[in-house]
Every structure is written in C-alpha cells, then in structure tokens.
Backbone as ProteinMPNN parsed JSONL, in Angstrom:
{"seq_chain_A": "XXXXXXXXXXXXXXXXXXXXXXXXXXXXXXXXXXXXXXXXXXXXXXXXXXXXXXXXXXXXXXXXXXXXXXXXXXXXXXXXXXXXXXXXXXXXXXXXXXXXXXXXXXXXXXXXXXXXXXXXXXXXXXX", "coords_chain_A": {"N_chain_A": [[4.958, 2.26, -5.958], [5.782, 1.903, -2.616], [6.799, 4.593, -0.65], [8.824, 6.548, 1.521], [10.161, 9.625, 1.737], [12.748, 11.472, 2.883], [13.896, 14.796, 3.654], [15.894, 17.77, 4.135], [18.033, 17.546, 5.825], [21.43, 18.356, 6.897], [24.399, 20.351, 7.5], [24.929, 22.015, 10.456], [25.751, 24.495, 12.944], [26.266, 23.964, 16.451], [23.535, 24.72, 18.527], [21.989, 25.684, 16.532], [19.257, 25.334, 14.117], [17.186, 22.97, 12.368], [14.831, 21.794, 9.957], [13.26, 18.891, 9.272], [11.672, 17.042, 6.68], [9.291, 14.597, 5.617], [7.952, 12.899, 3.064], [5.236, 10.938, 2.125], [4.311, 8.326, -0.121], [2.149, 6.273, -2.048], [1.407, 4.539, 0.033], [0.048, 1.566, 1.551], [-2.389, 2.076, 2.858], [-4.476, 4.954, 3.469], [-2.712, 7.988, 4.188], [-3.474, 9.235, 6.581], [-4.175, 7.126, 8.198], [-1.988, 6.225, 9.411], [0.387, 6.058, 12.062], [3.078, 8.193, 12.465], [6.621, 8.395, 12.605], [9.887, 9.433, 13.795], [13.214, 8.336, 13.645], [16.644, 7.849, 14.626], [20.073, 7.271, 13.742], [23.118, 7.258, 15.047], [26.649, 7.543, 14.301], [28.21, 4.418, 14.612], [26.34, 3.489, 16.399], [23.2, 1.937, 17.419], [20.074, 2.219, 15.667], [17.647, 4.466, 16.934], [14.616, 5.475, 18.624], [13.006, 8.639, 18.149], [10.749, 10.453, 17.931], [7.129, 10.456, 17.813], [3.925, 10.69, 16.196], [0.405, 10.685, 16.253], [-2.485, 9.745, 14.25], [-4.286, 11.979, 14.123], [-2.712, 13.962, 15.111], [-2.919, 14.665, 17.75], [-1.756, 13.198, 19.677], [1.332, 12.779, 20.899], [4.713, 11.81, 21.225], [7.917, 11.876, 22.675], [11.417, 11.11, 22.644], [13.265, 11.321, 25.653], [15.596, 12.955, 25.622], [15.231, 14.826, 23.644], [13.036, 16.3, 24.19], [11.353, 19.391, 24.417], [13.091, 20.555, 22.666], [12.801, 19.477, 20.111], [10.156, 19.256, 17.691], [7.512, 17.434, 16.518], [5.328, 17.205, 13.743], [2.484, 17.019, 11.52], [1.059, 17.033, 8.209], [-1.686, 16.037, 6.912], [-2.991, 16.434, 4.501], [-0.949, 16.858, 2.767], [0.441, 14.55, 2.986], [2.673, 14.413, 4.652], [5.188, 14.44, 7.145], [6.826, 16.238, 9.71], [9.883, 17.287, 11.331], [10.854, 19.53, 13.479], [13.794, 20.834, 14.592], [15.436, 22.293, 17.17], [17.923, 24.204, 18.99], [20.184, 22.57, 18.586], [22.537, 19.956, 19.248], [25.896, 18.622, 19.297], [25.675, 15.886, 19.827], [23.329, 15.217, 18.619], [23.908, 14.552, 16.081], [23.365, 12.439, 13.379], [21.936, 9.947, 11.176], [18.758, 10.596, 10.157], [15.665, 9.041, 10.045], [12.399, 8.585, 8.743], [9.372, 6.862, 9.65], [6.543, 4.696, 9.168], [3.616, 3.353, 10.57], [0.686, 1.486, 11.448], [0.189, 1.13, 14.06], [0.308, 2.53, 17.283], [1.737, 1.468, 19.427], [3.678, -0.147, 18.187], [5.159, 1.856, 16.918], [6.154, 3.404, 19.07], [7.175, 1.691, 21.036], [8.313, -0.395, 19.731], [8.04, -3.341, 19.452], [8.239, -4.748, 17.235], [9.674, -3.939, 14.037], [8.59, -0.81, 12.55], [6.232, -0.648, 9.773], [6.952, 0.676, 7.343], [9.748, 2.354, 6.013], [11.875, 5.217, 5.542], [14.734, 6.274, 3.579], [16.495, 7.915, 4.869], [18.084, 10.926, 6.146], [20.986, 12.869, 6.472], [22.082, 14.456, 9.361], [24.275, 16.747, 10.636], [25.95, 18.089, 13.308], [28.014, 20.63, 14.21], [30.487, 21.482, 16.621]], "CA_chain_A": [[5.992, 1.815, -5.03], [5.678, 2.553, -1.321], [7.98, 5.394, -0.384], [8.939, 7.655, 2.448], [11.342, 10.347, 1.283], [13.139, 12.524, 3.818], [14.729, 15.898, 3.185], [16.098, 18.822, 5.118], [19.249, 17.372, 6.604], [22.548, 19.198, 6.528], [25.404, 20.671, 8.5], [24.68, 23.265, 11.173], [26.506, 24.652, 14.171], [25.551, 23.725, 17.704], [22.617, 25.803, 18.85], [21.186, 26.001, 15.363], [17.995, 24.64, 13.873], [16.89, 22.336, 11.083], [13.497, 21.203, 9.853], [13.21, 17.737, 8.388], [10.381, 16.681, 6.109], [9.183, 13.234, 5.104], [6.765, 12.797, 2.216], [4.828, 9.556, 1.886], [3.578, 8.058, -1.356], [1.743, 4.895, -2.344], [1.23, 3.679, 1.202], [-1.077, 0.637, 1.361], [-3.592, 2.713, 3.364], [-4.384, 6.41, 3.426], [-1.684, 8.52, 5.091], [-3.999, 9.559, 7.905], [-4.346, 5.911, 8.973], [-0.687, 5.834, 9.937], [1.223, 6.751, 13.034], [4.349, 8.534, 11.84], [7.68, 8.571, 13.587], [11.262, 9.717, 13.402], [14.262, 7.585, 14.313], [17.968, 8.308, 14.217], [21.186, 6.359, 13.963], [24.396, 7.957, 15.128], [27.767, 6.688, 13.882], [28.612, 3.386, 15.551], [25.272, 3.167, 17.349], [21.979, 1.386, 16.849], [18.998, 3.166, 15.399], [16.797, 4.664, 18.096], [13.404, 6.276, 18.493], [13.099, 10.07, 18.447], [9.442, 11.079, 18.147], [6.002, 9.867, 17.098], [2.694, 11.473, 16.173], [-0.688, 9.817, 15.828], [-3.194, 10.087, 13.031], [-4.857, 13.312, 14.18], [-1.748, 14.924, 15.627], [-3.215, 15.046, 19.123], [-0.999, 12.337, 20.582], [2.731, 12.933, 20.506], [5.635, 11.218, 22.193], [9.315, 12.179, 22.361], [12.546, 10.61, 23.424], [13.512, 12.307, 26.695], [16.701, 13.877, 25.348], [14.855, 15.84, 22.643], [11.87, 17.044, 24.669], [11.582, 20.817, 24.557], [13.949, 21.043, 21.572], [12.273, 18.963, 18.841], [8.705, 19.249, 17.547], [7.002, 16.644, 15.401], [4.014, 17.632, 13.269], [2.118, 16.376, 10.261], [0.061, 17.649, 7.35], [-2.265, 14.883, 6.227], [-3.332, 16.809, 3.121], [0.288, 16.774, 1.979], [1.083, 13.259, 3.282], [4.01, 14.81, 5.092], [5.484, 14.593, 8.565], [7.953, 17.147, 9.905], [10.577, 17.305, 12.608], [11.552, 20.787, 13.722], [14.849, 20.589, 15.576], [16.052, 23.527, 17.653], [18.968, 24.051, 20.02], [20.853, 21.318, 18.239], [23.772, 19.637, 19.948], [26.717, 17.663, 18.537], [25.189, 14.512, 20.022], [22.17, 14.986, 17.733], [24.417, 14.11, 14.783], [22.87, 11.097, 13.049], [21.038, 9.809, 10.034], [17.378, 10.636, 10.637], [14.751, 8.328, 9.142], [11.002, 8.549, 9.158], [8.755, 5.544, 9.587], [5.081, 4.683, 9.201], [2.991, 2.116, 11.036], [-0.689, 1.73, 11.88], [0.106, 0.883, 15.496], [1.035, 3.428, 18.174], [2.667, 0.676, 20.231], [4.824, -0.517, 17.345], [5.991, 3.026, 16.66], [6.779, 3.968, 20.265], [7.811, 0.661, 21.848], [9.04, -1.213, 18.746], [8.121, -4.8, 19.618], [8.634, -5.161, 15.887], [9.956, -2.707, 13.289], [7.486, -0.219, 11.792], [5.983, -1.23, 8.451], [7.557, 1.382, 6.213], [10.889, 3.196, 6.387], [12.559, 6.009, 4.542], [16.17, 6.013, 3.417], [17.228, 8.716, 5.851], [18.774, 12.155, 5.776], [22.078, 13.057, 7.418], [22.154, 15.687, 10.135], [25.582, 16.867, 11.269], [26.023, 19.269, 14.155], [29.389, 20.945, 14.559], [30.627, 22.155, 17.927]], "C_chain_A": [[5.872, 2.614, -3.743], [6.957, 3.312, -1.018], [7.77, 6.374, 0.753], [10.24, 8.349, 2.07], [11.599, 11.513, 2.214], [13.96, 13.597, 3.107], [14.939, 16.865, 4.331], [17.339, 18.656, 5.978], [20.357, 18.302, 6.136], [23.5, 19.387, 7.683], [25.066, 22.014, 9.137], [25.545, 23.297, 12.426], [25.637, 24.333, 15.379], [24.737, 24.964, 18.068], [21.701, 26.183, 17.71], [19.942, 25.149, 15.239], [17.97, 24.015, 12.487], [15.459, 21.843, 11.129], [13.536, 20.096, 8.819], [11.782, 17.511, 7.899], [10.436, 15.243, 5.61], [7.862, 13.136, 4.359], [6.484, 11.338, 1.916], [4.09, 9.448, 0.553], [3.291, 6.564, -1.465], [1.737, 3.989, -1.121], [0.028, 2.757, 0.982], [-2.421, 1.204, 1.829], [-3.415, 4.215, 3.29], [-3.418, 6.9, 4.5], [-2.238, 8.743, 6.483], [-4.412, 8.327, 8.716], [-3.071, 5.54, 9.735], [-0.218, 6.711, 11.091], [2.564, 6.993, 12.338], [5.394, 8.77, 12.917], [9.004, 8.93, 12.952], [12.194, 8.887, 14.28], [15.602, 8.167, 13.88], [19.022, 7.263, 14.556], [22.476, 7.151, 13.905], [25.505, 7.003, 14.703], [28.144, 5.689, 14.977], [27.562, 2.967, 16.553], [24.075, 2.554, 16.632], [20.968, 2.499, 16.6], [18.071, 3.246, 16.61], [15.651, 5.604, 17.823], [13.658, 7.73, 18.864], [11.73, 10.653, 18.808], [8.376, 10.361, 17.345], [4.792, 10.772, 17.207], [1.581, 10.601, 15.635], [-1.433, 10.412, 14.635], [-3.674, 11.533, 13.026], [-3.91, 14.372, 14.706], [-1.983, 15.333, 17.07], [-2.557, 14.141, 20.145], [0.433, 12.304, 20.065], [3.615, 12.398, 21.619], [7.064, 11.467, 21.726], [10.266, 11.366, 23.224], [12.904, 11.714, 24.426], [14.545, 13.359, 26.293], [16.357, 14.943, 24.317], [13.639, 16.651, 23.073], [12.23, 18.508, 24.887], [12.452, 21.407, 23.464], [13.392, 20.648, 20.2], [10.754, 19.01, 18.865], [8.331, 18.442, 16.318], [5.613, 17.162, 15.028], [3.719, 16.922, 11.949], [1.072, 17.193, 9.531], [-0.522, 16.522, 6.519], [-2.632, 15.198, 4.78], [-2.131, 16.709, 2.197], [1.027, 15.457, 2.194], [2.51, 13.46, 3.774], [4.075, 14.888, 6.613], [6.768, 15.408, 8.681], [8.618, 16.887, 11.253], [11.363, 18.608, 12.679], [12.535, 20.561, 14.855], [15.529, 21.896, 15.922], [17.105, 23.214, 18.708], [19.757, 22.776, 19.808], [22.203, 21.196, 18.936], [24.593, 18.664, 19.1], [26.221, 16.224, 18.679], [23.896, 14.221, 19.265], [22.608, 14.538, 16.341], [24.023, 12.664, 14.513], [22.214, 11.123, 11.676], [19.621, 9.694, 10.595], [16.472, 9.999, 9.589], [13.33, 8.456, 9.655], [10.44, 7.155, 8.941], [7.248, 5.689, 9.694], [4.601, 3.322, 9.689], [1.586, 2.439, 11.509], [-0.865, 1.557, 13.393], [0.934, 1.882, 16.29], [2.079, 2.664, 18.981], [3.892, 0.288, 19.411], [5.74, 0.685, 17.148], [6.752, 3.463, 17.905], [7.524, 2.945, 21.115], [8.664, -0.267, 20.993], [9.172, -2.687, 19.142], [8.463, -5.484, 18.294], [8.913, -3.885, 15.117], [8.698, -2.14, 12.654], [7.439, -0.744, 10.356], [6.841, -0.639, 7.344], [8.647, 2.31, 6.735], [11.356, 4.042, 5.215], [14.042, 5.668, 4.527], [17.024, 6.814, 4.399], [17.855, 9.958, 5.258], [19.789, 12.456, 6.866], [22.009, 14.436, 8.051], [23.488, 15.698, 10.875], [25.633, 18.184, 12.029], [27.471, 19.481, 14.562], [29.438, 21.718, 15.872], [31.356, 23.481, 17.801]], "O_chain_A": [[5.861, 3.845, -3.764], [8.057, 2.766, -1.111], [6.693, 6.946, 0.924], [11.303, 7.729, 2.082], [10.782, 12.427, 2.328], [14.622, 13.339, 2.102], [14.263, 16.798, 5.358], [17.661, 19.535, 6.778], [20.233, 18.956, 5.101], [23.43, 18.696, 8.699], [24.933, 23.024, 8.446], [26.01, 22.262, 12.905], [24.411, 24.428, 15.317], [25.199, 26.097, 17.932], [20.738, 26.926, 17.902], [19.613, 24.356, 16.121], [18.643, 24.473, 11.563], [14.934, 21.515, 12.193], [13.81, 20.333, 7.643], [10.816, 17.759, 8.62], [11.494, 14.742, 5.232], [6.79, 13.273, 4.948], [7.373, 10.592, 1.505], [3.351, 10.348, 0.154], [4.079, 5.721, -1.036], [2.03, 2.799, -1.23], [-0.917, 3.138, 0.291], [-3.467, 0.864, 1.276], [-2.304, 4.697, 3.069], [-3.315, 6.313, 5.577], [-1.555, 8.473, 7.47], [-4.945, 8.472, 9.816], [-3.079, 4.656, 10.591], [-0.401, 7.928, 11.092], [3.111, 6.094, 11.698], [5.093, 9.277, 13.998], [9.217, 8.758, 11.752], [11.99, 8.755, 15.487], [15.683, 8.89, 12.887], [18.89, 6.49, 15.506], [22.873, 7.65, 12.852], [25.323, 5.786, 14.741], [28.37, 6.07, 16.126], [27.842, 2.182, 17.459], [23.95, 2.639, 15.41], [21.002, 3.558, 17.227], [17.751, 2.232, 17.23], [15.704, 6.427, 16.909], [14.429, 8.021, 19.779], [11.571, 11.271, 19.86], [8.668, 9.734, 16.326], [4.641, 11.521, 18.171], [1.778, 9.859, 14.673], [-1.048, 11.448, 14.093], [-3.493, 12.241, 12.036], [-4.258, 15.552, 14.746], [-1.326, 16.246, 17.57], [-2.773, 14.296, 21.347], [0.702, 11.862, 18.948], [3.297, 12.522, 22.802], [7.389, 11.296, 20.551], [9.964, 10.995, 24.358], [12.855, 12.898, 24.093], [14.373, 14.539, 26.6], [17.13, 15.884, 24.135], [13.255, 17.597, 22.385], [13.269, 18.828, 25.464], [12.547, 22.628, 23.34], [13.505, 21.411, 19.24], [10.133, 18.83, 19.912], [8.781, 18.735, 15.21], [4.821, 17.515, 15.901], [4.599, 16.307, 11.347], [0.304, 17.941, 10.136], [0.078, 16.098, 5.531], [-2.587, 14.313, 3.925], [-2.277, 16.502, 0.992], [2.115, 15.26, 1.652], [3.431, 12.758, 3.357], [3.14, 15.344, 7.272], [7.676, 15.283, 7.86], [8.011, 16.347, 12.178], [12.396, 18.767, 12.028], [12.151, 20.145, 15.948], [16.131, 22.536, 15.059], [17.166, 22.107, 19.242], [19.971, 22.0, 20.74], [22.902, 22.181, 19.176], [24.031, 17.953, 18.266], [26.339, 15.433, 17.743], [23.422, 13.085, 19.273], [21.77, 14.183, 15.513], [24.307, 11.773, 15.313], [21.974, 12.184, 11.099], [19.327, 8.811, 11.4], [16.503, 10.361, 8.413], [13.091, 8.436, 10.862], [10.966, 6.371, 8.15], [6.739, 6.669, 10.237], [5.111, 2.28, 9.277], [1.323, 3.565, 11.93], [-1.942, 1.81, 13.933], [2.119, 2.068, 16.014], [3.185, 3.161, 19.194], [5.02, 0.387, 19.894], [6.962, 0.55, 17.204], [7.911, 3.863, 17.792], [8.434, 3.32, 21.854], [9.628, -0.857, 21.481], [10.278, -3.226, 19.168], [8.91, -6.63, 18.254], [8.426, -2.826, 15.512], [7.818, -2.902, 12.254], [8.435, -1.211, 9.804], [7.387, -1.363, 6.511], [8.486, 2.965, 7.766], [11.25, 3.643, 4.055], [14.533, 4.887, 5.342], [18.148, 6.424, 4.715], [18.121, 10.044, 4.059], [19.49, 12.315, 8.052], [21.893, 15.449, 7.361], [23.795, 14.784, 11.641], [25.391, 19.253, 11.468], [28.081, 18.613, 15.186], [28.543, 22.504, 16.183], [31.557, 24.172, 18.8]]}, "name": "protein", "num_of_chains": 1, "seq": "XXXXXXXXXXXXXXXXXXXXXXXXXXXXXXXXXXXXXXXXXXXXXXXXXXXXXXXXXXXXXXXXXXXXXXXXXXXXXXXXXXXXXXXXXXXXXXXXXXXXXXXXXXXXXXXXXXXXXXXXXXXXXXX"}
C-alpha cells in the first residue's frame, strides 16, 4: 500500500523549532524518482504549498513566507523527506502534509494535485 507517513508535529511557542519527517513506502517508483514537497492547511483556509525538493536535493523551492526559516531536505536511502522549521510564528499553525510527484512543475505550480499524499501532522504555534 502506497504510503507517506508524517511525524514530528506538536505544540511549540513562537520562536521555537520543529522538525517534521515524512517516510515513504511502496511508492510505484523508487523514492529517488520523486520530487517531494510539503504543504500546509491552516484552520479555515485552503491547503497551500510550502516547499519542494528535487530528486538529488540540488533544486529547492520555498514559499516566500518561510524562506530563511524553513529548510527542506531528503535522505533517499531512508525514503524520507524532512522539514526543519525555525523561528516559528503563530501564523505557521496548520496541518502539514507531505506529497510526492515525479514532476517538478506539478509539485511547485500544482496544475494538478501531486500523485501521493500523506495524512498530515498538526503543528500548533502559541504566541
């Protein structure tokens, strides 16, 4: 069964840090064929793009509001993608989901939804 399983969410104070992980299993193709991304959905809002990383980790793209605070990385040997989040703000509160797709354009522009999604992990930032 194709799965993306996120972990690492929780409650932290503003200014704090969290590191999210997303482990992939049983993807139709090898993990290193996929562009991996993180999305988030805040209460009452639509899900939106946060960050993406390509197969080799040498092409990375961030939503403007997280640049300089969030870092996406991946470990292909562990089929895992990470999101290190620093200097967290209350407006970062959301359910964070990882996604997998073989297309960089699909992941970063979303002309269609990415192929595979995780269930999400809740991140709550208190002021």
